[in-house]
N, C-alpha and C positions, 0 to 999 in steps of 0.2 A: 578690344582685343576679340578678334573669334574664336571659339572654341573649336578643335580638331574634333569631328563626329563620325562616327565608324558605324557600317554599318552591321548584320546584324552575322556575318559572318566573316567580315574583316573583324570585330571585336572577340571573339572565339575565339578567331588566331591569334590576337594578341594576346588574351590571355590563358588561351590554349585550354581549351575548352570545347564541348561541342553544339554544335547550333542546339541541339536537344534539351541539352540542360539549360543553356539560358534560355528558351524556352520555359523550362520547366519553370525554372528561377521568378519568370513573370509570371508566368501562372498562380505560383502560389501564394504572389507577391513581398518576394525575396529579395529580389533585385529586377527592376521595370526600369524601360528606357527610357532617359531623359526627356527624348520628343520623339515625334513621327515628322519625316518630312510631307510634302503637299502631294506624291504620290505614295502613299503611307507605310514607307521603308518606318521600321523599328533605329533609334540614332540612340549612338551611346555614345558616355565619353570619360577624358582619363580622369574626372572623379566615380565615373560609374563604375572605373577600373580598379581601382582605390576597395571600392564598396565591393565590389567582388572578390579579391583579397583576401579579405576581411570573412568570406562568406566561407571561402576555400581554405581557412585558415584556421577557422570554430568546425567546420564539417574534419577534418582533420586530427583534431582533438578530439573526436567522437561525440559530436555533438549531434542533435538529431535537428530538423528543420523549425519543429517547434519554436525547444531553445535559442537555435539562431534568433528565431521570431525575438523573441521574448528579449538578448541580448538585444539586436537592434531597437529594440525599442525605447531603452534604456537610455543610448542615445551618445556612449562617453563621447568626449570635446576631444580623449590625447591620447596616444597606442596606450601611455601608461592605465591608463582609465581602462581602457579595453582590455587588455591583461587581468586587469584586477577582478574585473566582471567577467575575465575564461577561466579565474584563478578557484573564484567562490560559484560556480556552478559545476564542476568538475570534480571543487570538494563534495557537491550534493552529488555528484553521480556516484563517488569513492565511498560516503556513507552509503548510500542505497547499495551496491556492489557487496559492500561489509554487509548488511542486513541480510542479501539473499545467500551469502556465502556460511551466514551464521544456525537458519533457517537448515539450510540443506544438512550440515552435519548436527543438527537437528535429527532432522527426516534419519538419519542415518543411526542417531541413535533408539529411536524411535522403532526403527524397523529390524532393528537387530543382528544385521545381516543376512538378513530374511529378506523377501519380497516387502516393498514398501505398502502401507496401507493408506490409500489414497485416501480415505476419511480426514487420518489422521494429518495429511498434507493441505489439504483443507483448512485444517483447522489453523494450522502455524503459521501458516500464509497467512489466514484471517486474524491473528492474535499479531504480527509484524500490520498489515494492516491500520488496523487499530491504535495502534503505539505511533505509528508516524500521523492519523490526521485522529481528534478527537471532539469536535464535531458533532457526530452523531450524541453522544451524551447528550448535548440540549434541547435533543428530540426527545428524548424519550424521561430525563433524571431533574428533580427539580433545578433552580439553581442553589438553592443552600447543600442540596447532592453534590451538584459537579463542583461547586468547593470543596469539598470534602475530598474528593474525589483527585484533583489538582494538585489539592496537599498532599495524598498520596502520591503522587506518580515522584512526588520531589526525589522520594527514597524507592522506586519500586523499577527496577532497569526493564531493559528490553530481557535480559540473560531470564531476570526471574518472573516476567510472560512468558515465556518459552519452558520455562519448567516449571508451573503449573497449566499451561495447554499441557502438558504433555501426562501431565498426573489428571486434569478432566479423559486423556484419549484413555488411561489404562483404566480407569475407574468407569466408564460408556464399554471397552472391553469386557471387562470383567462385567455388568448390566449387565450387555447381549447374549452373554457365554450365561451366565443363569438362565434370562430367557430362554434360553433355545434346549437349558437343560430341563425346566419346569420346572424349576425350582421355586419356593414359595417365599417371599416376601418380606415376611417377618421369620423366617429360620435364621437362624447364623450367619451363613454367609448370605443375604440380602442384605441385614441391616449391618453386617462391617460392609458393605455397598454404601449404605443408604448414611454409616456414619460418615463414610469420606466426601460423599459429595456434600452434604450439610458443611462437611468443616472447610470446605473449598466455598462452597455459597458463602457463608461466614469469613473467610480473610480477605474472601473481594469485597463485602460490601461493610467490613468491618464491624458488624450488628449493628450495624443504624438500620432501621428500617426505614428512614424516604429513601436510599439506596436500594436497599433490598427491593421498596417496590419499583424503580427504575427498573432494576435487571431482569426485573419479572414484564414487565410492560415490553422491554425490547429483545424479548427471547420469543413473547410469545408475537409481537407482528410480524405478518408476510415480510417487509422488507428491513428490519433489522438488521443487525451485524454480525445476528450467530442463526447459525443453523444446526435441525438437529435432525443429528444422527443415527433417528432410532425410529424404533416403529411408534404406531399405534399400542400393540400391545406389547412393546418397550417403555413406554411413558407411562402406560397402566399401574408398570410393574415396579418403576422408581416413586411415583407420584406415592401408592402404597406402603412401599419400604418405606419412607422421608415420613408420612405419617405416622406410620409406627412408633420410629425411630422417636420424632419428636414428642409422641403423646408417653411411652416410657421416658422420658427424661424429664419430660415435663416442660416441656420448650412454646 
């Protein structure tokens, strides 16, 4: 039985979309015409119409073209399976939105009603990104250290991570202020900053030397997950303050 074939204009009218939309979907590989006439005209079928309706439905649900392409790649054989795929993708999107909302709320807390500090915002975003994807651990940490970190993550929530980010931001801000005011790293104020700094490091590393070494490597790497939000002078201050603190504590 011959299939009903539609030229681009006819198919666009039947599907209530523009010719430009069809050409774009063809170009990005979302919906290619089933065949081409001898004269070179693109020809669509009723099966193409079903596929187009699925694309439009996914687009209506807020999925990006790339997400729609991923959904197509799964190749569900029934409407039920298609809806199940869409549901899971929407759950992922909702989780991402919840994380962004959480980040905004933390940024609001950090700014305390004033102008947000962009460095704090960047740090919070990095924390969230690292919580989502921990493959970067394997680049800087030993296999044993990665196992320990993964075990730690079972009880370390995103809320904990954001709280730690806030504590780091506070310590860094105090360090910058101390340097700007010409404080001595050995003075009580400098040593208080060193104490908080070291405690944050120890909490993350759990006092484990392998984890501490991996953390140091990731922090020093140009392409690492952390950025140094301070100048060479400020880095020298905190390094000296930590050196004095650890010597006094017998670390």
